[in-house]
Structures are given as C-alpha cells and as structure tokens.
N, CA, C, O and CB atoms as a CASP TS submission, in Angstrom:
PFRMAT TS
TARGET T0000
AUTHOR 0000-0000-0000
METHOD Language model
MODEL 1
PARENT N/A
ATOM      1  N   MET     1     -49.719 -50.067  12.386  1.00  0.00           N
ATOM      2  CA  MET     1     -48.796 -51.244  11.620  1.00  0.00           C
ATOM      3  C   MET     1     -48.925 -52.360  12.546  1.00  0.00           C
ATOM      4  O   MET     1     -48.665 -52.306  13.748  1.00  0.00           O
ATOM      5  CB  MET     1     -47.068 -50.868  11.373  1.00  0.00           C
ATOM      6  N   GLN     2     -49.449 -53.626  11.746  1.00  0.00           N
ATOM      7  CA  GLN     2     -49.494 -54.840  12.315  1.00  0.00           C
ATOM      8  C   GLN     2     -48.263 -55.576  12.466  1.00  0.00           C
ATOM      9  O   GLN     2     -47.244 -55.059  12.008  1.00  0.00           O
ATOM     10  CB  GLN     2     -50.322 -55.544  11.668  1.00  0.00           C
ATOM     11  N   LEU     3     -48.189 -56.746  13.058  1.00  0.00           N
ATOM     12  CA  LEU     3     -46.898 -57.393  12.698  1.00  0.00           C
ATOM     13  C   LEU     3     -47.262 -58.754  13.785  1.00  0.00           C
ATOM     14  O   LEU     3     -48.148 -59.089  14.570  1.00  0.00           O
ATOM     15  CB  LEU     3     -45.274 -56.283  13.067  1.00  0.00           C
ATOM     16  N   SER     4     -46.192 -59.173  13.352  1.00  0.00           N
ATOM     17  CA  SER     4     -46.208 -61.077  13.409  1.00  0.00           C
ATOM     18  C   SER     4     -45.785 -61.274  15.196  1.00  0.00           C
ATOM     19  O   SER     4     -46.575 -61.620  16.074  1.00  0.00           O
ATOM     20  CB  SER     4     -44.468 -62.083  12.003  1.00  0.00           C
ATOM     21  N   ALA     5     -44.781 -61.044  15.317  1.00  0.00           N
ATOM     22  CA  ALA     5     -44.029 -60.838  16.583  1.00  0.00           C
ATOM     23  C   ALA     5     -44.998 -60.712  17.832  1.00  0.00           C
ATOM     24  O   ALA     5     -45.647 -59.738  18.212  1.00  0.00           O
ATOM     25  CB  ALA     5     -43.135 -59.526  16.455  1.00  0.00           C
ATOM     26  N   ARG     6     -44.894 -62.049  18.379  1.00  0.00           N
ATOM     27  CA  ARG     6     -45.853 -61.585  19.571  1.00  0.00           C
ATOM     28  C   ARG     6     -44.784 -60.707  20.952  1.00  0.00           C
ATOM     29  O   ARG     6     -45.174 -60.030  21.903  1.00  0.00           O
ATOM     30  CB  ARG     6     -46.738 -63.309  20.281  1.00  0.00           C
ATOM     31  N   ASN     7     -44.241 -60.852  20.790  1.00  0.00           N
ATOM     32  CA  ASN     7     -43.214 -59.969  22.055  1.00  0.00           C
ATOM     33  C   ASN     7     -43.296 -58.822  21.624  1.00  0.00           C
ATOM     34  O   ASN     7     -42.651 -58.793  20.576  1.00  0.00           O
ATOM     35  CB  ASN     7     -41.520 -60.285  22.279  1.00  0.00           C
ATOM     36  N   GLN     8     -43.876 -57.515  21.915  1.00  0.00           N
ATOM     37  CA  GLN     8     -43.645 -56.354  21.552  1.00  0.00           C
ATOM     38  C   GLN     8     -43.965 -55.373  22.985  1.00  0.00           C
ATOM     39  O   GLN     8     -44.978 -55.057  23.608  1.00  0.00           O
ATOM     40  CB  GLN     8     -44.518 -56.099  20.222  1.00  0.00           C
ATOM     41  N   LEU     9     -42.734 -55.146  23.087  1.00  0.00           N
ATOM     42  CA  LEU     9     -42.899 -54.098  24.687  1.00  0.00           C
ATOM     43  C   LEU     9     -42.994 -52.790  24.458  1.00  0.00           C
ATOM     44  O   LEU     9     -42.416 -52.227  23.529  1.00  0.00           O
ATOM     45  CB  LEU     9     -41.582 -54.099  25.786  1.00  0.00           C
ATOM     46  N   LYS    10     -43.727 -52.231  25.290  1.00  0.00           N
ATOM     47  CA  LYS    10     -44.139 -50.576  24.887  1.00  0.00           C
ATOM     48  C   LYS    10     -43.355 -49.747  26.046  1.00  0.00           C
ATOM     49  O   LYS    10     -43.782 -49.908  27.189  1.00  0.00           O
ATOM     50  CB  LYS    10     -46.110 -50.178  24.987  1.00  0.00           C
ATOM     51  N   GLY    11     -42.206 -48.844  25.852  1.00  0.00           N
ATOM     52  CA  GLY    11     -41.468 -48.167  26.907  1.00  0.00           C
ATOM     53  C   GLY    11     -41.227 -46.855  26.286  1.00  0.00           C
ATOM     54  O   GLY    11     -41.733 -46.416  25.253  1.00  0.00           O
ATOM     55  N   THR    12     -40.467 -46.358  26.990  1.00  0.00           N
ATOM     56  CA  THR    12     -39.859 -45.011  27.077  1.00  0.00           C
ATOM     57  C   THR    12     -38.364 -45.189  26.885  1.00  0.00           C
ATOM     58  O   THR    12     -37.688 -45.942  27.585  1.00  0.00           O
ATOM     59  CB  THR    12     -40.180 -44.294  28.466  1.00  0.00           C
ATOM     60  N   ILE    13     -37.789 -44.287  25.677  1.00  0.00           N
ATOM     61  CA  ILE    13     -35.926 -44.117  25.229  1.00  0.00           C
ATOM     62  C   ILE    13     -35.784 -43.590  26.826  1.00  0.00           C
ATOM     63  O   ILE    13     -36.513 -42.780  27.398  1.00  0.00           O
ATOM     64  CB  ILE    13     -35.241 -42.535  23.554  1.00  0.00           C
ATOM     65  N   LYS    14     -34.752 -44.223  27.300  1.00  0.00           N
ATOM     66  CA  LYS    14     -34.340 -43.475  28.402  1.00  0.00           C
ATOM     67  C   LYS    14     -32.765 -42.820  27.577  1.00  0.00           C
ATOM     68  O   LYS    14     -32.457 -41.671  27.892  1.00  0.00           O
ATOM     69  CB  LYS    14     -34.179 -44.614  30.004  1.00  0.00           C
ATOM     70  N   LYS    15     -31.888 -43.528  26.618  1.00  0.00           N
ATOM     71  CA  LYS    15     -31.024 -42.890  25.894  1.00  0.00           C
ATOM     72  C   LYS    15     -30.723 -43.803  24.941  1.00  0.00           C
ATOM     73  O   LYS    15     -30.853 -45.026  24.895  1.00  0.00           O
ATOM     74  CB  LYS    15     -29.957 -42.387  26.570  1.00  0.00           C
ATOM     75  N   VAL    16     -30.114 -42.649  23.867  1.00  0.00           N
ATOM     76  CA  VAL    16     -29.626 -43.128  22.690  1.00  0.00           C
ATOM     77  C   VAL    16     -27.961 -42.898  22.545  1.00  0.00           C
ATOM     78  O   VAL    16     -27.702 -41.698  22.637  1.00  0.00           O
ATOM     79  CB  VAL    16     -30.446 -42.424  21.569  1.00  0.00           C
ATOM     80  N   GLU    17     -26.886 -43.651  22.362  1.00  0.00           N
ATOM     81  CA  GLU    17     -26.016 -43.487  22.157  1.00  0.00           C
ATOM     82  C   GLU    17     -25.124 -43.745  20.670  1.00  0.00           C
ATOM     83  O   GLU    17     -24.807 -44.822  20.165  1.00  0.00           O
ATOM     84  CB  GLU    17     -25.833 -43.901  23.060  1.00  0.00           C
ATOM     85  N   HIS    18     -24.949 -42.847  20.356  1.00  0.00           N
ATOM     86  CA  HIS    18     -24.683 -42.858  18.922  1.00  0.00           C
ATOM     87  C   HIS    18     -23.024 -43.601  18.489  1.00  0.00           C
ATOM     88  O   HIS    18     -22.064 -43.186  19.138  1.00  0.00           O
ATOM     89  CB  HIS    18     -24.812 -41.144  18.446  1.00  0.00           C
ATOM     90  N   GLY    19     -22.882 -44.222  17.858  1.00  0.00           N
ATOM     91  CA  GLY    19     -21.394 -44.934  17.480  1.00  0.00           C
ATOM     92  C   GLY    19     -21.626 -44.619  15.932  1.00  0.00           C
ATOM     93  O   GLY    19     -22.710 -44.404  15.387  1.00  0.00           O
ATOM     94  N   ALA    20     -20.272 -44.643  15.310  1.00  0.00           N
ATOM     95  CA  ALA    20     -20.082 -44.557  13.809  1.00  0.00           C
ATOM     96  C   ALA    20     -20.752 -45.098  13.172  1.00  0.00           C
ATOM     97  O   ALA    20     -21.392 -44.506  12.302  1.00  0.00           O
ATOM     98  CB  ALA    20     -19.106 -44.871  13.326  1.00  0.00           C
ATOM     99  N   VAL    21     -20.870 -46.599  13.391  1.00  0.00           N
ATOM    100  CA  VAL    21     -21.999 -46.968  12.306  1.00  0.00           C
ATOM    101  C   VAL    21     -23.427 -47.569  13.557  1.00  0.00           C
ATOM    102  O   VAL    21     -24.542 -47.753  13.069  1.00  0.00           O
ATOM    103  CB  VAL    21     -21.219 -48.577  10.925  1.00  0.00           C
ATOM    104  N   ASN    22     -23.287 -47.731  14.560  1.00  0.00           N
ATOM    105  CA  ASN    22     -24.426 -48.387  15.322  1.00  0.00           C
ATOM    106  C   ASN    22     -24.756 -47.471  16.402  1.00  0.00           C
ATOM    107  O   ASN    22     -23.775 -46.957  16.940  1.00  0.00           O
ATOM    108  CB  ASN    22     -24.076 -49.825  15.906  1.00  0.00           C
ATOM    109  N   SER    23     -25.624 -47.220  16.741  1.00  0.00           N
ATOM    110  CA  SER    23     -27.042 -46.833  17.871  1.00  0.00           C
ATOM    111  C   SER    23     -27.278 -47.381  18.976  1.00  0.00           C
ATOM    112  O   SER    23     -28.025 -48.284  18.600  1.00  0.00           O
ATOM    113  CB  SER    23     -28.330 -47.074  17.408  1.00  0.00           C
ATOM    114  N   GLU    24     -27.180 -47.511  20.190  1.00  0.00           N
ATOM    115  CA  GLU    24     -27.492 -48.401  21.482  1.00  0.00           C
ATOM    116  C   GLU    24     -28.639 -47.809  22.203  1.00  0.00           C
ATOM    117  O   GLU    24     -28.526 -46.816  22.920  1.00  0.00           O
ATOM    118  CB  GLU    24     -26.229 -48.494  22.529  1.00  0.00           C
ATOM    119  N   VAL    25     -29.625 -48.374  22.018  1.00  0.00           N
ATOM    120  CA  VAL    25     -31.074 -47.248  22.601  1.00  0.00           C
ATOM    121  C   VAL    25     -31.365 -48.130  23.981  1.00  0.00           C
ATOM    122  O   VAL    25     -31.809 -49.278  23.995  1.00  0.00           O
ATOM    123  CB  VAL    25     -32.945 -47.198  21.250  1.00  0.00           C
ATOM    124  N   THR    26     -31.092 -47.509  24.873  1.00  0.00           N
ATOM    125  CA  THR    26     -32.079 -47.962  26.177  1.00  0.00           C
ATOM    126  C   THR    26     -33.366 -47.568  26.624  1.00  0.00           C
ATOM    127  O   THR    26     -33.643 -46.445  27.045  1.00  0.00           O
ATOM    128  CB  THR    26     -31.527 -47.712  27.242  1.00  0.00           C
ATOM    129  N   ILE    27     -34.237 -48.643  26.506  1.00  0.00           N
ATOM    130  CA  ILE    27     -35.751 -48.418  26.443  1.00  0.00           C
ATOM    131  C   ILE    27     -36.190 -48.937  28.256  1.00  0.00           C
ATOM    132  O   ILE    27     -35.897 -49.988  28.826  1.00  0.00           O
ATOM    133  CB  ILE    27     -36.592 -49.625  24.912  1.00  0.00           C
ATOM    134  N   GLU    28     -36.795 -48.010  28.664  1.00  0.00           N
ATOM    135  CA  GLU    28     -37.211 -48.263  29.920  1.00  0.00           C
ATOM    136  C   GLU    28     -38.676 -48.633  29.971  1.00  0.00           C
ATOM    137  O   GLU    28     -39.579 -47.834  29.726  1.00  0.00           O
ATOM    138  CB  GLU    28     -36.919 -47.146  30.730  1.00  0.00           C
ATOM    139  N   LEU    29     -38.848 -49.880  30.302  1.00  0.00           N
ATOM    140  CA  LEU    29     -40.181 -50.726  30.311  1.00  0.00           C
ATOM    141  C   LEU    29     -41.193 -50.263  31.055  1.00  0.00           C
ATOM    142  O   LEU    29     -42.330 -49.885  30.772  1.00  0.00           O
ATOM    143  CB  LEU    29     -40.022 -52.029  30.772  1.00  0.00           C
ATOM    144  N   ALA    30     -40.326 -50.398  32.494  1.00  0.00           N
ATOM    145  CA  ALA    30     -41.118 -50.352  33.992  1.00  0.00           C
ATOM    146  C   ALA    30     -40.222 -49.666  34.722  1.00  0.00           C
ATOM    147  O   ALA    30     -39.154 -49.364  34.190  1.00  0.00           O
ATOM    148  CB  ALA    30     -41.472 -51.816  34.790  1.00  0.00           C
ATOM    149  N   ALA    31     -40.460 -49.335  35.919  1.00  0.00           N
ATOM    150  CA  ALA    31     -39.690 -48.646  36.695  1.00  0.00           C
ATOM    151  C   ALA    31     -38.445 -49.784  36.786  1.00  0.00           C
ATOM    152  O   ALA    31     -38.691 -50.984  36.913  1.00  0.00           O
ATOM    153  CB  ALA    31     -40.478 -48.162  38.098  1.00  0.00           C
ATOM    154  N   GLY    32     -37.156 -49.276  36.708  1.00  0.00           N
ATOM    155  CA  GLY    32     -36.464 -49.706  36.866  1.00  0.00           C
ATOM    156  C   GLY    32     -36.033 -50.907  35.875  1.00  0.00           C
ATOM    157  O   GLY    32     -34.927 -51.448  35.879  1.00  0.00           O
ATOM    158  N   ILE    33     -37.070 -51.208  35.063  1.00  0.00           N
ATOM    159  CA  ILE    33     -36.733 -52.382  34.154  1.00  0.00           C
ATOM    160  C   ILE    33     -36.386 -51.943  32.501  1.00  0.00           C
ATOM    161  O   ILE    33     -37.195 -51.542  31.664  1.00  0.00           O
ATOM    162  CB  ILE    33     -38.092 -53.427  34.209  1.00  0.00           C
ATOM    163  N   GLU    34     -35.347 -52.099  32.389  1.00  0.00           N
ATOM    164  CA  GLU    34     -34.645 -52.254  31.250  1.00  0.00           C
ATOM    165  C   GLU    34     -34.657 -53.226  29.968  1.00  0.00           C
ATOM    166  O   GLU    34     -34.838 -54.442  30.032  1.00  0.00           O
ATOM    167  CB  GLU    34     -33.709 -52.349  31.695  1.00  0.00           C
ATOM    168  N   ILE    35     -34.456 -52.559  28.911  1.00  0.00           N
ATOM    169  CA  ILE    35     -33.942 -53.584  27.920  1.00  0.00           C
ATOM    170  C   ILE    35     -33.127 -52.583  26.913  1.00  0.00           C
ATOM    171  O   ILE    35     -33.316 -51.368  26.841  1.00  0.00           O
ATOM    172  CB  ILE    35     -35.270 -54.540  27.115  1.00  0.00           C
ATOM    173  N   VAL    36     -32.164 -53.355  26.134  1.00  0.00           N
ATOM    174  CA  VAL    36     -31.188 -52.559  25.202  1.00  0.00           C
ATOM    175  C   VAL    36     -31.176 -52.830  23.947  1.00  0.00           C
ATOM    176  O   VAL    36     -31.328 -54.041  23.787  1.00  0.00           O
ATOM    177  CB  VAL    36     -29.910 -52.668  25.511  1.00  0.00           C
ATOM    178  N   SER    37     -31.049 -52.182  22.839  1.00  0.00           N
ATOM    179  CA  SER    37     -30.904 -52.649  21.261  1.00  0.00           C
ATOM    180  C   SER    37     -29.819 -51.665  20.875  1.00  0.00           C
ATOM    181  O   SER    37     -29.589 -50.489  21.158  1.00  0.00           O
ATOM    182  CB  SER    37     -32.417 -52.481  20.196  1.00  0.00           C
ATOM    183  N   ILE    38     -29.126 -52.771  19.974  1.00  0.00           N
ATOM    184  CA  ILE    38     -28.350 -52.140  18.728  1.00  0.00           C
ATOM    185  C   ILE    38     -28.937 -52.004  17.600  1.00  0.00           C
ATOM    186  O   ILE    38     -29.354 -53.029  17.062  1.00  0.00           O
ATOM    187  CB  ILE    38     -27.277 -52.791  18.353  1.00  0.00           C
ATOM    188  N   ILE    39     -29.103 -50.879  17.024  1.00  0.00           N
ATOM    189  CA  ILE    39     -29.297 -51.051  15.515  1.00  0.00           C
ATOM    190  C   ILE    39     -28.426 -50.269  15.126  1.00  0.00           C
ATOM    191  O   ILE    39     -27.484 -49.858  15.803  1.00  0.00           O
ATOM    192  CB  ILE    39     -30.604 -50.761  14.870  1.00  0.00           C
ATOM    193  N   THR    40     -28.755 -49.909  13.610  1.00  0.00           N
ATOM    194  CA  THR    40     -27.953 -49.350  12.789  1.00  0.00           C
ATOM    195  C   THR    40     -28.003 -47.893  13.170  1.00  0.00           C
ATOM    196  O   THR    40     -29.035 -47.488  13.704  1.00  0.00           O
ATOM    197  CB  THR    40     -28.291 -49.666  11.419  1.00  0.00           C
ATOM    198  N   LYS    41     -26.757 -46.853  12.904  1.00  0.00           N
ATOM    199  CA  LYS    41     -27.190 -45.420  13.381  1.00  0.00           C
ATOM    200  C   LYS    41     -28.110 -44.672  12.266  1.00  0.00           C
ATOM    201  O   LYS    41     -28.648 -43.567  12.332  1.00  0.00           O
ATOM    202  CB  LYS    41     -25.800 -44.473  13.677  1.00  0.00           C
ATOM    203  N   GLN    42     -28.112 -45.561  11.299  1.00  0.00           N
ATOM    204  CA  GLN    42     -29.040 -44.656   9.979  1.00  0.00           C
ATOM    205  C   GLN    42     -30.691 -45.012  10.636  1.00  0.00           C
ATOM    206  O   GLN    42     -31.682 -44.328  10.887  1.00  0.00           O
ATOM    207  CB  GLN    42     -28.747 -45.574   7.810  1.00  0.00           C
ATOM    208  N   SER    43     -30.428 -46.081  10.711  1.00  0.00           N
ATOM    209  CA  SER    43     -32.049 -46.321  11.378  1.00  0.00           C
ATOM    210  C   SER    43     -32.704 -45.867  12.890  1.00  0.00           C
ATOM    211  O   SER    43     -33.829 -46.123  13.318  1.00  0.00           O
ATOM    212  CB  SER    43     -32.227 -47.878  11.461  1.00  0.00           C
ATOM    213  N   ALA    44     -31.936 -45.334  13.348  1.00  0.00           N
ATOM    214  CA  ALA    44     -32.174 -44.362  14.693  1.00  0.00           C
ATOM    215  C   ALA    44     -32.412 -43.047  14.307  1.00  0.00           C
ATOM    216  O   ALA    44     -33.242 -42.327  14.861  1.00  0.00           O
ATOM    217  CB  ALA    44     -30.931 -44.280  15.714  1.00  0.00           C
ATOM    218  N   GLU    45     -31.438 -42.581  13.014  1.00  0.00           N
ATOM    219  CA  GLU    45     -31.610 -41.221  12.835  1.00  0.00           C
ATOM    220  C   GLU    45     -33.009 -41.150  11.677  1.00  0.00           C
ATOM    221  O   GLU    45     -33.609 -40.077  11.616  1.00  0.00           O
ATOM    222  CB  GLU    45     -30.040 -40.517  12.256  1.00  0.00           C
ATOM    223  N   GLN    46     -33.420 -42.166  10.905  1.00  0.00           N
ATOM    224  CA  GLN    46     -34.376 -42.110  10.549  1.00  0.00           C
ATOM    225  C   GLN    46     -35.876 -42.636  11.300  1.00  0.00           C
ATOM    226  O   GLN    46     -36.891 -42.853  10.638  1.00  0.00           O
ATOM    227  CB  GLN    46     -34.024 -42.523   9.600  1.00  0.00           C
ATOM    228  N   LEU    47     -35.802 -42.782  12.706  1.00  0.00           N
ATOM    229  CA  LEU    47     -36.964 -43.133  13.455  1.00  0.00           C
ATOM    230  C   LEU    47     -36.754 -41.770  14.233  1.00  0.00           C
ATOM    231  O   LEU    47     -37.856 -41.438  14.668  1.00  0.00           O
ATOM    232  CB  LEU    47     -36.983 -44.687  14.339  1.00  0.00           C
ATOM    233  N   LYS    48     -35.909 -40.963  14.541  1.00  0.00           N
ATOM    234  CA  LYS    48     -35.710 -39.522  15.130  1.00  0.00           C
ATOM    235  C   LYS    48     -35.976 -40.172  16.692  1.00  0.00           C
ATOM    236  O   LYS    48     -36.648 -39.459  17.438  1.00  0.00           O
ATOM    237  CB  LYS    48     -36.989 -38.078  14.472  1.00  0.00           C
ATOM    238  N   LEU    49     -35.572 -41.267  17.147  1.00  0.00           N
ATOM    239  CA  LEU    49     -35.138 -41.752  18.282  1.00  0.00           C
ATOM    240  C   LEU    49     -34.423 -40.660  18.934  1.00  0.00           C
ATOM    241  O   LEU    49     -33.354 -40.147  18.603  1.00  0.00           O
ATOM    242  CB  LEU    49     -34.371 -42.926  18.096  1.00  0.00           C
ATOM    243  N   LYS    50     -35.528 -40.270  20.348  1.00  0.00           N
ATOM    244  CA  LYS    50     -34.842 -39.583  21.304  1.00  0.00           C
ATOM    245  C   LYS    50     -35.397 -39.767  22.724  1.00  0.00           C
ATOM    246  O   LYS    50     -36.487 -40.203  23.094  1.00  0.00           O
ATOM    247  CB  LYS    50     -34.823 -38.215  20.931  1.00  0.00           C
ATOM    248  N   LYS    51     -34.128 -39.220  23.550  1.00  0.00           N
ATOM    249  CA  LYS    51     -35.116 -39.643  24.938  1.00  0.00           C
ATOM    250  C   LYS    51     -36.505 -38.822  25.195  1.00  0.00           C
ATOM    251  O   LYS    51     -36.975 -37.699  25.014  1.00  0.00           O
ATOM    252  CB  LYS    51     -34.199 -39.352  26.402  1.00  0.00           C
ATOM    253  N   GLY    52     -36.940 -40.369  25.848  1.00  0.00           N
ATOM    254  CA  GLY    52     -38.572 -39.516  26.144  1.00  0.00           C
ATOM    255  C   GLY    52     -39.053 -40.024  24.976  1.00  0.00           C
ATOM    256  O   GLY    52     -40.080 -40.625  25.295  1.00  0.00           O
ATOM    257  N   GLY    53     -38.898 -40.114  23.886  1.00  0.00           N
ATOM    258  CA  GLY    53     -39.939 -41.093  23.054  1.00  0.00           C
ATOM    259  C   GLY    53     -40.788 -42.598  23.201  1.00  0.00           C
ATOM    260  O   GLY    53     -40.200 -43.609  23.585  1.00  0.00           O
ATOM    261  N   VAL    54     -41.996 -42.596  22.903  1.00  0.00           N
ATOM    262  CA  VAL    54     -42.471 -43.843  23.244  1.00  0.00           C
ATOM    263  C   VAL    54     -42.168 -44.647  22.430  1.00  0.00           C
ATOM    264  O   VAL    54     -42.717 -44.438  21.349  1.00  0.00           O
ATOM    265  CB  VAL    54     -43.656 -43.950  23.434  1.00  0.00           C
ATOM    266  N   VAL    55     -41.368 -45.704  22.462  1.00  0.00           N
ATOM    267  CA  VAL    55     -41.105 -46.765  21.147  1.00  0.00           C
ATOM    268  C   VAL    55     -41.788 -48.447  21.398  1.00  0.00           C
ATOM    269  O   VAL    55     -42.555 -48.645  22.340  1.00  0.00           O
ATOM    270  CB  VAL    55     -39.143 -46.942  20.943  1.00  0.00           C
ATOM    271  N   TYR    56     -41.473 -49.344  20.632  1.00  0.00           N
ATOM    272  CA  TYR    56     -42.212 -50.886  21.131  1.00  0.00           C
ATOM    273  C   TYR    56     -40.796 -51.513  20.888  1.00  0.00           C
ATOM    274  O   TYR    56     -40.007 -50.899  20.170  1.00  0.00           O
ATOM    275  CB  TYR    56     -43.798 -51.730  20.003  1.00  0.00           C
ATOM    276  N   ALA    57     -40.485 -52.555  21.381  1.00  0.00           N
ATOM    277  CA  ALA    57     -39.283 -53.577  21.612  1.00  0.00           C
ATOM    278  C   ALA    57     -40.058 -54.511  21.244  1.00  0.00           C
ATOM    279  O   ALA    57     -40.975 -55.115  21.801  1.00  0.00           O
ATOM    280  CB  ALA    57     -38.526 -53.806  23.058  1.00  0.00           C
ATOM    281  N   VAL    58     -39.275 -54.595  19.587  1.00  0.00           N
ATOM    282  CA  VAL    58     -39.990 -56.125  18.927  1.00  0.00           C
ATOM    283  C   VAL    58     -39.069 -57.153  18.822  1.00  0.00           C
ATOM    284  O   VAL    58     -38.082 -57.100  18.088  1.00  0.00           O
ATOM    285  CB  VAL    58     -40.593 -56.040  17.361  1.00  0.00           C
ATOM    286  N   ILE    59     -39.420 -58.271  19.674  1.00  0.00           N
ATOM    287  CA  ILE    59     -38.660 -59.356  19.752  1.00  0.00           C
ATOM    288  C   ILE    59     -39.285 -60.626  18.981  1.00  0.00           C
ATOM    289  O   ILE    59     -40.383 -61.168  19.115  1.00  0.00           O
ATOM    290  CB  ILE    59     -38.436 -59.599  21.170  1.00  0.00           C
ATOM    291  N   LYS    60     -38.259 -60.894  18.173  1.00  0.00           N
ATOM    292  CA  LYS    60     -38.561 -62.100  17.228  1.00  0.00           C
ATOM    293  C   LYS    60     -37.496 -63.235  17.372  1.00  0.00           C
ATOM    294  O   LYS    60     -36.308 -63.164  17.056  1.00  0.00           O
ATOM    295  CB  LYS    60     -38.582 -61.611  15.667  1.00  0.00           C
ATOM    296  N   ALA    61     -38.133 -64.248  17.888  1.00  0.00           N
ATOM    297  CA  ALA    61     -36.936 -65.274  17.831  1.00  0.00           C
ATOM    298  C   ALA    61     -37.534 -66.667  18.014  1.00  0.00           C
ATOM    299  O   ALA    61     -38.609 -66.557  18.602  1.00  0.00           O
ATOM    300  CB  ALA    61     -35.778 -64.996  19.029  1.00  0.00           C
ATOM    301  N   SER    62     -37.293 -67.697  17.782  1.00  0.00           N
ATOM    302  CA  SER    62     -37.625 -69.244  17.863  1.00  0.00           C
ATOM    303  C   SER    62     -37.098 -69.480  19.000  1.00  0.00           C
ATOM    304  O   SER    62     -37.614 -70.513  19.428  1.00  0.00           O
ATOM    305  CB  SER    62     -37.084 -70.240  16.775  1.00  0.00           C
ATOM    306  N   ASP    63     -36.661 -69.246  19.419  1.00  0.00           N
ATOM    307  CA  ASP    63     -36.207 -69.417  20.972  1.00  0.00           C
ATOM    308  C   ASP    63     -35.265 -68.365  21.711  1.00  0.00           C
ATOM    309  O   ASP    63     -34.843 -67.376  21.110  1.00  0.00           O
ATOM    310  CB  ASP    63     -35.432 -70.741  21.082  1.00  0.00           C
ATOM    311  N   VAL    64     -34.947 -68.633  23.083  1.00  0.00           N
ATOM    312  CA  VAL    64     -34.090 -67.971  24.015  1.00  0.00           C
ATOM    313  C   VAL    64     -33.325 -68.226  24.908  1.00  0.00           C
ATOM    314  O   VAL    64     -33.833 -68.017  26.010  1.00  0.00           O
ATOM    315  CB  VAL    64     -34.500 -67.427  24.484  1.00  0.00           C
ATOM    316  N   MET    65     -31.980 -68.711  24.948  1.00  0.00           N
ATOM    317  CA  MET    65     -31.277 -69.298  25.475  1.00  0.00           C
ATOM    318  C   MET    65     -30.650 -69.090  27.142  1.00  0.00           C
ATOM    319  O   MET    65     -30.054 -68.032  27.342  1.00  0.00           O
ATOM    320  CB  MET    65     -30.582 -69.252  24.572  1.00  0.00           C
ATOM    321  N   ILE    66     -30.721 -69.624  27.781  1.00  0.00           N
ATOM    322  CA  ILE    66     -30.239 -69.017  29.088  1.00  0.00           C
ATOM    323  C   ILE    66     -29.143 -69.840  29.668  1.00  0.00           C
ATOM    324  O   ILE    66     -29.229 -71.057  29.830  1.00  0.00           O
ATOM    325  CB  ILE    66     -31.390 -68.899  30.136  1.00  0.00           C
ATOM    326  N   ALA    67     -28.415 -69.330  29.882  1.00  0.00           N
ATOM    327  CA  ALA    67     -27.074 -69.999  31.227  1.00  0.00           C
ATOM    328  C   ALA    67     -26.706 -68.937  32.548  1.00  0.00           C
ATOM    329  O   ALA    67     -26.959 -67.770  32.847  1.00  0.00           O
ATOM    330  CB  ALA    67     -25.163 -70.209  30.303  1.00  0.00           C
ATOM    331  N   THR    68     -25.991 -70.032  33.107  1.00  0.00           N
ATOM    332  CA  THR    68     -25.586 -69.936  34.477  1.00  0.00           C
ATOM    333  C   THR    68     -24.128 -70.164  34.422  1.00  0.00           C
ATOM    334  O   THR    68     -23.652 -71.053  33.716  1.00  0.00           O
ATOM    335  CB  THR    68     -26.323 -70.935  35.420  1.00  0.00           C
ATOM    336  N   ASN    69     -23.334 -69.295  35.232  1.00  0.00           N
ATOM    337  CA  ASN    69     -21.846 -69.875  35.451  1.00  0.00           C
ATOM    338  C   ASN    69     -21.977 -71.225  36.340  1.00  0.00           C
ATOM    339  O   ASN    69     -20.969 -71.862  36.647  1.00  0.00           O
ATOM    340  CB  ASN    69     -20.802 -68.687  36.309  1.00  0.00           C
TER
END
C-alpha cells in the first residue's frame, strides 16, 4: 500500500483497550516512546489488532499545534 501521508511511524502494539464504540491502541515506536490512537472498535476488529502486532501510525495533518501553561 502506498500513501500520500509523509508521517508513517512503524511500531509495535503495546496494548489495545476496547470500549463500547471505540478502541484505544497504544503503539511503541521505540523504547519508551509511545503514541496512542483512538479508532472505532469495528476498525480495530477488522484489522485484527492485538498486542505484539507490527503496525504503522499514519499522521496526515496540515498543521500541529503546541501549547504550554
């Protein structure tokens, strides 16, 4: 599969927590570096996401906001 998104981060699924509608997927990109994604439960099930699986976090955004206190 080829995507236009430039930010494709390969990682390993650390955990998948299913809710009633959505699933929270935690991906470890490198030792101690994680990213979390909320996707529909249906998508998580169709992709057969489970701990230890290798996946890509694909980020497509026109801007990233940063805030401080």
